[in-house]
PyMOL CGO cylinders between C-alpha atoms (Angstrom):
from pymol import cmd
from pymol.cgo import CYLINDER

trace = [
    CYLINDER, 79.17, 114.86, 83.22, 81.12, 111.54, 83.60, 0.3, 1, 1, 1, 1, 1, 1,
    CYLINDER, 81.12, 111.54, 83.60, 83.36, 112.52, 80.62, 0.3, 1, 1, 1, 1, 1, 1,
    CYLINDER, 83.36, 112.52, 80.62, 84.33, 115.43, 82.27, 0.3, 1, 1, 1, 1, 1, 1,
    CYLINDER, 84.33, 115.43, 82.27, 85.07, 113.72, 85.72, 0.3, 1, 1, 1, 1, 1, 1,
    CYLINDER, 85.07, 113.72, 85.72, 87.25, 111.30, 83.63, 0.3, 1, 1, 1, 1, 1, 1,
    CYLINDER, 87.25, 111.30, 83.63, 89.05, 114.15, 82.10, 0.3, 1, 1, 1, 1, 1, 1,
    CYLINDER, 89.05, 114.15, 82.10, 89.50, 115.78, 85.53, 0.3, 1, 1, 1, 1, 1, 1,
    CYLINDER, 89.50, 115.78, 85.53, 90.78, 112.36, 86.85, 0.3, 1, 1, 1, 1, 1, 1,
    CYLINDER, 90.78, 112.36, 86.85, 93.24, 112.43, 83.85, 0.3, 1, 1, 1, 1, 1, 1,
    CYLINDER, 93.24, 112.43, 83.85, 94.63, 115.83, 84.44, 0.3, 1, 1, 1, 1, 1, 1,
    CYLINDER, 94.63, 115.83, 84.44, 95.14, 114.87, 88.23, 0.3, 1, 1, 1, 1, 1, 1,
    CYLINDER, 95.14, 114.87, 88.23, 96.99, 111.95, 87.14, 0.3, 1, 1, 1, 1, 1, 1,
    CYLINDER, 96.99, 111.95, 87.14, 99.31, 114.07, 84.98, 0.3, 1, 1, 1, 1, 1, 1,
    CYLINDER, 99.31, 114.07, 84.98, 99.87, 116.53, 87.70, 0.3, 1, 1, 1, 1, 1, 1,
    CYLINDER, 99.87, 116.53, 87.70, 100.57, 113.85, 90.36, 0.3, 1, 1, 1, 1, 1, 1,
    CYLINDER, 100.57, 113.85, 90.36, 102.61, 111.24, 88.40, 0.3, 1, 1, 1, 1, 1, 1,
    CYLINDER, 102.61, 111.24, 88.40, 104.65, 113.12, 85.68, 0.3, 1, 1, 1, 1, 1, 1,
    CYLINDER, 104.65, 113.12, 85.68, 108.37, 111.99, 85.88, 0.3, 1, 1, 1, 1, 1, 1,
    CYLINDER, 108.37, 111.99, 85.88, 110.36, 115.37, 85.88, 0.3, 1, 1, 1, 1, 1, 1,
    CYLINDER, 110.36, 115.37, 85.88, 113.99, 115.83, 85.20, 0.3, 1, 1, 1, 1, 1, 1,
    CYLINDER, 113.99, 115.83, 85.20, 116.10, 114.16, 87.89, 0.3, 1, 1, 1, 1, 1, 1,
    CYLINDER, 116.10, 114.16, 87.89, 113.40, 111.79, 89.00, 0.3, 1, 1, 1, 1, 1, 1,
    CYLINDER, 113.40, 111.79, 89.00, 114.23, 109.15, 86.40, 0.3, 1, 1, 1, 1, 1, 1,
    CYLINDER, 114.23, 109.15, 86.40, 115.27, 108.55, 82.81, 0.3, 1, 1, 1, 1, 1, 1,
    CYLINDER, 115.27, 108.55, 82.81, 112.72, 110.08, 80.61, 0.3, 1, 1, 1, 1, 1, 1,
    CYLINDER, 112.72, 110.08, 80.61, 112.19, 108.49, 77.14, 0.3, 1, 1, 1, 1, 1, 1,
    CYLINDER, 112.19, 108.49, 77.14, 108.85, 109.85, 76.21, 0.3, 1, 1, 1, 1, 1, 1,
    CYLINDER, 108.85, 109.85, 76.21, 109.50, 110.74, 72.45, 0.3, 1, 1, 1, 1, 1, 1,
    CYLINDER, 109.50, 110.74, 72.45, 106.47, 113.21, 72.41, 0.3, 1, 1, 1, 1, 1, 1,
    CYLINDER, 106.47, 113.21, 72.41, 104.19, 110.20, 72.99, 0.3, 1, 1, 1, 1, 1, 1,
    CYLINDER, 104.19, 110.20, 72.99, 102.34, 111.98, 75.90, 0.3, 1, 1, 1, 1, 1, 1,
    CYLINDER, 102.34, 111.98, 75.90, 101.55, 115.03, 73.78, 0.3, 1, 1, 1, 1, 1, 1,
    CYLINDER, 101.55, 115.03, 73.78, 100.39, 112.95, 70.93, 0.3, 1, 1, 1, 1, 1, 1,
    CYLINDER, 100.39, 112.95, 70.93, 98.19, 110.86, 72.92, 0.3, 1, 1, 1, 1, 1, 1,
    CYLINDER, 98.19, 110.86, 72.92, 96.63, 113.85, 74.78, 0.3, 1, 1, 1, 1, 1, 1,
    CYLINDER, 96.63, 113.85, 74.78, 96.11, 115.66, 71.43, 0.3, 1, 1, 1, 1, 1, 1,
    CYLINDER, 96.11, 115.66, 71.43, 94.62, 112.43, 69.87, 0.3, 1, 1, 1, 1, 1, 1,
    CYLINDER, 94.62, 112.43, 69.87, 92.18, 112.00, 72.78, 0.3, 1, 1, 1, 1, 1, 1,
    CYLINDER, 92.18, 112.00, 72.78, 90.95, 115.59, 72.73, 0.3, 1, 1, 1, 1, 1, 1,
    CYLINDER, 90.95, 115.59, 72.73, 90.58, 115.80, 68.98, 0.3, 1, 1, 1, 1, 1, 1,
    CYLINDER, 90.58, 115.80, 68.98, 88.86, 112.40, 68.97, 0.3, 1, 1, 1, 1, 1, 1,
    CYLINDER, 88.86, 112.40, 68.97, 86.38, 113.14, 71.94, 0.3, 1, 1, 1, 1, 1, 1,
    CYLINDER, 86.38, 113.14, 71.94, 85.60, 116.58, 70.36, 0.3, 1, 1, 1, 1, 1, 1,
    CYLINDER, 85.60, 116.58, 70.36, 84.92, 115.28, 66.93, 0.3, 1, 1, 1, 1, 1, 1,
    CYLINDER, 84.92, 115.28, 66.93, 83.04, 112.16, 67.72, 0.3, 1, 1, 1, 1, 1, 1,
    CYLINDER, 83.04, 112.16, 67.72, 80.78, 114.19, 70.20, 0.3, 1, 1, 1, 1, 1, 1,
    CYLINDER, 80.78, 114.19, 70.20, 80.05, 116.85, 67.75, 0.3, 1, 1, 1, 1, 1, 1,
    CYLINDER, 80.05, 116.85, 67.75, 79.55, 114.49, 64.78, 0.3, 1, 1, 1, 1, 1, 1,
    CYLINDER, 79.55, 114.49, 64.78, 77.47, 112.30, 67.18, 0.3, 1, 1, 1, 1, 1, 1,
    CYLINDER, 77.47, 112.30, 67.18, 75.21, 115.32, 67.93, 0.3, 1, 1, 1, 1, 1, 1,
    CYLINDER, 75.21, 115.32, 67.93, 75.18, 116.76, 64.41, 0.3, 1, 1, 1, 1, 1, 1,
    CYLINDER, 75.18, 116.76, 64.41, 74.24, 113.62, 62.46, 0.3, 1, 1, 1, 1, 1, 1,
    CYLINDER, 74.24, 113.62, 62.46, 71.38, 111.07, 63.11, 0.3, 1, 1, 1, 1, 1, 1,
    CYLINDER, 71.38, 111.07, 63.11, 72.10, 107.94, 65.08, 0.3, 1, 1, 1, 1, 1, 1,
    CYLINDER, 72.10, 107.94, 65.08, 72.98, 105.03, 62.70, 0.3, 1, 1, 1, 1, 1, 1,
    CYLINDER, 72.98, 105.03, 62.70, 72.47, 102.20, 65.24, 0.3, 1, 1, 1, 1, 1, 1,
    CYLINDER, 72.47, 102.20, 65.24, 70.32, 101.47, 68.18, 0.3, 1, 1, 1, 1, 1, 1,
    CYLINDER, 70.32, 101.47, 68.18, 68.87, 104.97, 67.96, 0.3, 1, 1, 1, 1, 1, 1,
    CYLINDER, 68.87, 104.97, 67.96, 65.88, 104.26, 70.41, 0.3, 1, 1, 1, 1, 1, 1,
    CYLINDER, 65.88, 104.26, 70.41, 67.24, 101.29, 72.33, 0.3, 1, 1, 1, 1, 1, 1,
    CYLINDER, 67.24, 101.29, 72.33, 67.27, 102.29, 76.31, 0.3, 1, 1, 1, 1, 1, 1,
    CYLINDER, 67.27, 102.29, 76.31, 69.71, 99.51, 76.99, 0.3, 1, 1, 1, 1, 1, 1,
    CYLINDER, 69.71, 99.51, 76.99, 72.48, 101.29, 75.19, 0.3, 1, 1, 1, 1, 1, 1,
    CYLINDER, 72.48, 101.29, 75.19, 73.24, 104.02, 77.70, 0.3, 1, 1, 1, 1, 1, 1,
    CYLINDER, 73.24, 104.02, 77.70, 73.56, 101.65, 80.70, 0.3, 1, 1, 1, 1, 1, 1,
    CYLINDER, 73.56, 101.65, 80.70, 75.81, 99.35, 78.65, 0.3, 1, 1, 1, 1, 1, 1,
    CYLINDER, 75.81, 99.35, 78.65, 78.03, 102.30, 77.66, 0.3, 1, 1, 1, 1, 1, 1,
    CYLINDER, 78.03, 102.30, 77.66, 78.14, 103.51, 81.21, 0.3, 1, 1, 1, 1, 1, 1,
    CYLINDER, 78.14, 103.51, 81.21, 79.16, 99.97, 82.42, 0.3, 1, 1, 1, 1, 1, 1,
    CYLINDER, 79.16, 99.97, 82.42, 81.98, 99.65, 79.80, 0.3, 1, 1, 1, 1, 1, 1,
    CYLINDER, 81.98, 99.65, 79.80, 83.17, 103.21, 80.75, 0.3, 1, 1, 1, 1, 1, 1,
    CYLINDER, 83.17, 103.21, 80.75, 83.18, 102.34, 84.41, 0.3, 1, 1, 1, 1, 1, 1,
    CYLINDER, 83.18, 102.34, 84.41, 84.97, 98.88, 83.65, 0.3, 1, 1, 1, 1, 1, 1,
    CYLINDER, 84.97, 98.88, 83.65, 87.68, 100.73, 81.71, 0.3, 1, 1, 1, 1, 1, 1,
    CYLINDER, 87.68, 100.73, 81.71, 88.12, 103.53, 84.37, 0.3, 1, 1, 1, 1, 1, 1,
    CYLINDER, 88.12, 103.53, 84.37, 88.41, 100.88, 87.03, 0.3, 1, 1, 1, 1, 1, 1,
    CYLINDER, 88.41, 100.88, 87.03, 90.77, 98.88, 84.91, 0.3, 1, 1, 1, 1, 1, 1,
    CYLINDER, 90.77, 98.88, 84.91, 92.95, 101.87, 84.45, 0.3, 1, 1, 1, 1, 1, 1,
    CYLINDER, 92.95, 101.87, 84.45, 92.70, 103.02, 88.10, 0.3, 1, 1, 1, 1, 1, 1,
    CYLINDER, 92.70, 103.02, 88.10, 93.77, 99.57, 89.33, 0.3, 1, 1, 1, 1, 1, 1,
    CYLINDER, 93.77, 99.57, 89.33, 96.67, 99.54, 86.91, 0.3, 1, 1, 1, 1, 1, 1,
    CYLINDER, 96.67, 99.54, 86.91, 97.89, 102.95, 87.94, 0.3, 1, 1, 1, 1, 1, 1,
    CYLINDER, 97.89, 102.95, 87.94, 97.41, 102.01, 91.86, 0.3, 1, 1, 1, 1, 1, 1,
    CYLINDER, 97.41, 102.01, 91.86, 99.30, 98.65, 91.51, 0.3, 1, 1, 1, 1, 1, 1,
    CYLINDER, 99.30, 98.65, 91.51, 102.39, 100.46, 89.83, 0.3, 1, 1, 1, 1, 1, 1,
    CYLINDER, 102.39, 100.46, 89.83, 102.46, 103.02, 92.58, 0.3, 1, 1, 1, 1, 1, 1,
    CYLINDER, 102.46, 103.02, 92.58, 105.38, 105.26, 92.43, 0.3, 1, 1, 1, 1, 1, 1,
    CYLINDER, 105.38, 105.26, 92.43, 106.65, 103.47, 89.22, 0.3, 1, 1, 1, 1, 1, 1,
    CYLINDER, 106.65, 103.47, 89.22, 103.55, 104.82, 87.22, 0.3, 1, 1, 1, 1, 1, 1,
    CYLINDER, 103.55, 104.82, 87.22, 104.38, 107.86, 85.13, 0.3, 1, 1, 1, 1, 1, 1,
    CYLINDER, 104.38, 107.86, 85.13, 102.19, 109.64, 82.53, 0.3, 1, 1, 1, 1, 1, 1,
    CYLINDER, 102.19, 109.64, 82.53, 105.37, 110.29, 80.57, 0.3, 1, 1, 1, 1, 1, 1,
    CYLINDER, 105.37, 110.29, 80.57, 107.45, 107.35, 79.39, 0.3, 1, 1, 1, 1, 1, 1,
    CYLINDER, 107.45, 107.35, 79.39, 110.02, 107.16, 82.16, 0.3, 1, 1, 1, 1, 1, 1,
    CYLINDER, 110.02, 107.16, 82.16, 111.91, 104.76, 84.11, 0.3, 1, 1, 1, 1, 1, 1,
    CYLINDER, 111.91, 104.76, 84.11, 112.29, 105.76, 87.78, 0.3, 1, 1, 1, 1, 1, 1,
    CYLINDER, 112.29, 105.76, 87.78, 115.04, 104.72, 90.17, 0.3, 1, 1, 1, 1, 1, 1,
    CYLINDER, 115.04, 104.72, 90.17, 114.37, 101.38, 91.83, 0.3, 1, 1, 1, 1, 1, 1,
    CYLINDER, 114.37, 101.38, 91.83, 111.87, 100.28, 89.43, 0.3, 1, 1, 1, 1, 1, 1,
    CYLINDER, 111.87, 100.28, 89.43, 111.21, 96.56, 88.64, 0.3, 1, 1, 1, 1, 1, 1,
    CYLINDER, 111.21, 96.56, 88.64, 109.38, 94.66, 86.02, 0.3, 1, 1, 1, 1, 1, 1,
    CYLINDER, 109.38, 94.66, 86.02, 105.94, 94.40, 87.28, 0.3, 1, 1, 1, 1, 1, 1,
    CYLINDER, 105.94, 94.40, 87.28, 104.47, 91.02, 86.38, 0.3, 1, 1, 1, 1, 1, 1,
    CYLINDER, 104.47, 91.02, 86.38, 101.81, 90.11, 89.03, 0.3, 1, 1, 1, 1, 1, 1,
    CYLINDER, 101.81, 90.11, 89.03, 98.32, 91.27, 89.55, 0.3, 1, 1, 1, 1, 1, 1,
    CYLINDER, 98.32, 91.27, 89.55, 96.73, 92.74, 86.24, 0.3, 1, 1, 1, 1, 1, 1,
    CYLINDER, 96.73, 92.74, 86.24, 100.35, 92.66, 84.80, 0.3, 1, 1, 1, 1, 1, 1,
    CYLINDER, 100.35, 92.66, 84.80, 100.33, 88.84, 84.72, 0.3, 1, 1, 1, 1, 1, 1,
    CYLINDER, 100.33, 88.84, 84.72, 97.71, 89.01, 82.11, 0.3, 1, 1, 1, 1, 1, 1,
    CYLINDER, 97.71, 89.01, 82.11, 98.68, 92.08, 80.01, 0.3, 1, 1, 1, 1, 1, 1,
    CYLINDER, 98.68, 92.08, 80.01, 101.65, 94.33, 79.75, 0.3, 1, 1, 1, 1, 1, 1,
    CYLINDER, 101.65, 94.33, 79.75, 99.52, 97.50, 79.48, 0.3, 1, 1, 1, 1, 1, 1,
    CYLINDER, 99.52, 97.50, 79.48, 96.29, 97.17, 81.37, 0.3, 1, 1, 1, 1, 1, 1,
    CYLINDER, 96.29, 97.17, 81.37, 95.99, 100.92, 81.87, 0.3, 1, 1, 1, 1, 1, 1,
    CYLINDER, 95.99, 100.92, 81.87, 95.74, 101.42, 78.19, 0.3, 1, 1, 1, 1, 1, 1,
    CYLINDER, 95.74, 101.42, 78.19, 93.34, 98.51, 77.85, 0.3, 1, 1, 1, 1, 1, 1,
    CYLINDER, 93.34, 98.51, 77.85, 91.28, 100.53, 80.30, 0.3, 1, 1, 1, 1, 1, 1,
    CYLINDER, 91.28, 100.53, 80.30, 91.66, 103.64, 78.11, 0.3, 1, 1, 1, 1, 1, 1,
    CYLINDER, 91.66, 103.64, 78.11, 90.55, 101.62, 75.05, 0.3, 1, 1, 1, 1, 1, 1,
    CYLINDER, 90.55, 101.62, 75.05, 87.37, 100.35, 76.74, 0.3, 1, 1, 1, 1, 1, 1,
    CYLINDER, 87.37, 100.35, 76.74, 86.54, 104.06, 77.52, 0.3, 1, 1, 1, 1, 1, 1,
    CYLINDER, 86.54, 104.06, 77.52, 87.21, 105.20, 74.01, 0.3, 1, 1, 1, 1, 1, 1,
    CYLINDER, 87.21, 105.20, 74.01, 84.79, 102.33, 72.89, 0.3, 1, 1, 1, 1, 1, 1,
    CYLINDER, 84.79, 102.33, 72.89, 82.23, 103.51, 75.43, 0.3, 1, 1, 1, 1, 1, 1,
    CYLINDER, 82.23, 103.51, 75.43, 82.35, 107.09, 74.27, 0.3, 1, 1, 1, 1, 1, 1,
    CYLINDER, 82.35, 107.09, 74.27, 82.02, 106.16, 70.59, 0.3, 1, 1, 1, 1, 1, 1,
    CYLINDER, 82.02, 106.16, 70.59, 79.26, 103.61, 71.22, 0.3, 1, 1, 1, 1, 1, 1,
    CYLINDER, 79.26, 103.61, 71.22, 77.29, 106.22, 73.39, 0.3, 1, 1, 1, 1, 1, 1,
    CYLINDER, 77.29, 106.22, 73.39, 77.06, 108.52, 70.20, 0.3, 1, 1, 1, 1, 1, 1,
    CYLINDER, 77.06, 108.52, 70.20, 75.50, 105.62, 68.30, 0.3, 1, 1, 1, 1, 1, 1,
    CYLINDER, 75.50, 105.62, 68.30, 76.98, 106.92, 65.08, 0.3, 1, 1, 1, 1, 1, 1,
    CYLINDER, 76.98, 106.92, 65.08, 79.37, 104.86, 63.04, 0.3, 1, 1, 1, 1, 1, 1,
    CYLINDER, 79.37, 104.86, 63.04, 81.65, 107.61, 62.15, 0.3, 1, 1, 1, 1, 1, 1,
    CYLINDER, 81.65, 107.61, 62.15, 82.00, 108.80, 65.71, 0.3, 1, 1, 1, 1, 1, 1,
    CYLINDER, 82.00, 108.80, 65.71, 82.55, 105.21, 66.81, 0.3, 1, 1, 1, 1, 1, 1,
    CYLINDER, 82.55, 105.21, 66.81, 85.43, 104.68, 64.33, 0.3, 1, 1, 1, 1, 1, 1,
    CYLINDER, 85.43, 104.68, 64.33, 86.97, 108.06, 65.32, 0.3, 1, 1, 1, 1, 1, 1,
    CYLINDER, 86.97, 108.06, 65.32, 86.96, 107.07, 68.86, 0.3, 1, 1, 1, 1, 1, 1,
    CYLINDER, 86.96, 107.07, 68.86, 88.53, 103.56, 68.02, 0.3, 1, 1, 1, 1, 1, 1,
    CYLINDER, 88.53, 103.56, 68.02, 91.03, 104.42, 65.35, 0.3, 1, 1, 1, 1, 1, 1,
    CYLINDER, 91.03, 104.42, 65.35, 92.55, 107.90, 66.41, 0.3, 1, 1, 1, 1, 1, 1,
    CYLINDER, 92.55, 107.90, 66.41, 93.31, 107.01, 70.02, 0.3, 1, 1, 1, 1, 1, 1,
    CYLINDER, 93.31, 107.01, 70.02, 94.29, 103.49, 69.28, 0.3, 1, 1, 1, 1, 1, 1,
    CYLINDER, 94.29, 103.49, 69.28, 97.04, 104.73, 66.77, 0.3, 1, 1, 1, 1, 1, 1,
    CYLINDER, 97.04, 104.73, 66.77, 98.27, 107.15, 69.42, 0.3, 1, 1, 1, 1, 1, 1,
    CYLINDER, 98.27, 107.15, 69.42, 98.34, 104.31, 72.11, 0.3, 1, 1, 1, 1, 1, 1,
    CYLINDER, 98.34, 104.31, 72.11, 100.09, 101.89, 69.82, 0.3, 1, 1, 1, 1, 1, 1,
    CYLINDER, 100.09, 101.89, 69.82, 102.88, 104.38, 69.12, 0.3, 1, 1, 1, 1, 1, 1,
    CYLINDER, 102.88, 104.38, 69.12, 103.13, 105.00, 72.90, 0.3, 1, 1, 1, 1, 1, 1,
    CYLINDER, 103.13, 105.00, 72.90, 103.28, 101.40, 73.65, 0.3, 1, 1, 1, 1, 1, 1,
    CYLINDER, 103.28, 101.40, 73.65, 106.20, 101.07, 70.98, 0.3, 1, 1, 1, 1, 1, 1,
    CYLINDER, 106.20, 101.07, 70.98, 107.94, 103.88, 72.88, 0.3, 1, 1, 1, 1, 1, 1,
    CYLINDER, 107.94, 103.88, 72.88, 107.38, 102.40, 76.13, 0.3, 1, 1, 1, 1, 1, 1,
    CYLINDER, 107.38, 102.40, 76.13, 108.53, 98.97, 75.23, 0.3, 1, 1, 1, 1, 1, 1,
    CYLINDER, 108.53, 98.97, 75.23, 111.75, 100.19, 73.77, 0.3, 1, 1, 1, 1, 1, 1,
    CYLINDER, 111.75, 100.19, 73.77, 112.39, 102.02, 77.07, 0.3, 1, 1, 1, 1, 1, 1,
    CYLINDER, 112.39, 102.02, 77.07, 111.59, 98.93, 79.16, 0.3, 1, 1, 1, 1, 1, 1,
    CYLINDER, 111.59, 98.93, 79.16, 113.77, 96.61, 76.95, 0.3, 1, 1, 1, 1, 1, 1,
    CYLINDER, 113.77, 96.61, 76.95, 116.50, 99.12, 77.18, 0.3, 1, 1, 1, 1, 1, 1,
    CYLINDER, 116.50, 99.12, 77.18, 116.47, 99.52, 80.84, 0.3, 1, 1, 1, 1, 1, 1,
    CYLINDER, 116.47, 99.52, 80.84, 115.51, 95.80, 81.99, 0.3, 1, 1, 1, 1, 1, 1,
    CYLINDER, 115.51, 95.80, 81.99, 116.80, 93.90, 78.97, 0.3, 1, 1, 1, 1, 1, 1,
    CYLINDER, 116.80, 93.90, 78.97, 116.43, 90.13, 78.99, 0.3, 1, 1, 1, 1, 1, 1,
    CYLINDER, 116.43, 90.13, 78.99, 114.02, 90.21, 81.98, 0.3, 1, 1, 1, 1, 1, 1,
    CYLINDER, 114.02, 90.21, 81.98, 111.54, 92.29, 80.11, 0.3, 1, 1, 1, 1, 1, 1,
    CYLINDER, 111.54, 92.29, 80.11, 112.15, 90.40, 76.84, 0.3, 1, 1, 1, 1, 1, 1,
    CYLINDER, 112.15, 90.40, 76.84, 111.24, 87.15, 78.61, 0.3, 1, 1, 1, 1, 1, 1,
    CYLINDER, 111.24, 87.15, 78.61, 108.16, 88.90, 80.23, 0.3, 1, 1, 1, 1, 1, 1,
    CYLINDER, 108.16, 88.90, 80.23, 107.13, 90.01, 76.88, 0.3, 1, 1, 1, 1, 1, 1,
    CYLINDER, 107.13, 90.01, 76.88, 107.09, 86.60, 75.39, 0.3, 1, 1, 1, 1, 1, 1,
    CYLINDER, 107.09, 86.60, 75.39, 104.72, 85.18, 78.02, 0.3, 1, 1, 1, 1, 1, 1,
    CYLINDER, 104.72, 85.18, 78.02, 102.34, 88.27, 78.42, 0.3, 1, 1, 1, 1, 1, 1,
    CYLINDER, 102.34, 88.27, 78.42, 100.34, 90.02, 75.75, 0.3, 1, 1, 1, 1, 1, 1,
    CYLINDER, 100.34, 90.02, 75.75, 100.22, 93.72, 75.34, 0.3, 1, 1, 1, 1, 1, 1,
    CYLINDER, 100.22, 93.72, 75.34, 96.59, 94.70, 75.74, 0.3, 1, 1, 1, 1, 1, 1,
    CYLINDER, 96.59, 94.70, 75.74, 94.23, 91.67, 75.31, 0.3, 1, 1, 1, 1, 1, 1,
    CYLINDER, 94.23, 91.67, 75.31, 94.91, 88.66, 77.27, 0.3, 1, 1, 1, 1, 1, 1,
    CYLINDER, 94.91, 88.66, 77.27, 95.72, 85.61, 75.00, 0.3, 1, 1, 1, 1, 1, 1,
    CYLINDER, 95.72, 85.61, 75.00, 95.12, 87.85, 71.83, 0.3, 1, 1, 1, 1, 1, 1,
    CYLINDER, 95.12, 87.85, 71.83, 97.29, 90.77, 71.48, 0.3, 1, 1, 1, 1, 1, 1,
]
cmd.load_cgo(trace, "trace")
């Protein structure tokens, strides 16, 4: 149920925030499609494997479900906060909109891509909820690879548009995990 609510939210975000021609410079390079496909394939595969195979870890532990729900909620709130703090500058496709500036306060003071960190937490939660190592690996590896490609594309666009201002910001702020990466 919660998984479907999150997917509904993501569809709504696509409908409301996608930059169209004439609204800004689009530099997506297919990353939105790759990301969506990787998420759909991963969630489907991980869920199916999780149901078809026996649980490998914490099979009968009652605390796993609330833990997964907490991680999922934390990831969702992190993503939502990042989206709301960018406001009209947020776009689901990689695009630079008119009058956009480098965001370096709030969550963006600690990480350049808090929205993606939130997504990674949600992917981890979904994989962990299956209690199956294969499903967990699928939910961590496949979408993370797609996100890393998207970050690469996004940072090329941001460096190209903002130049030294974004390069300086990049030097002092990590991508996804404050102080680590």
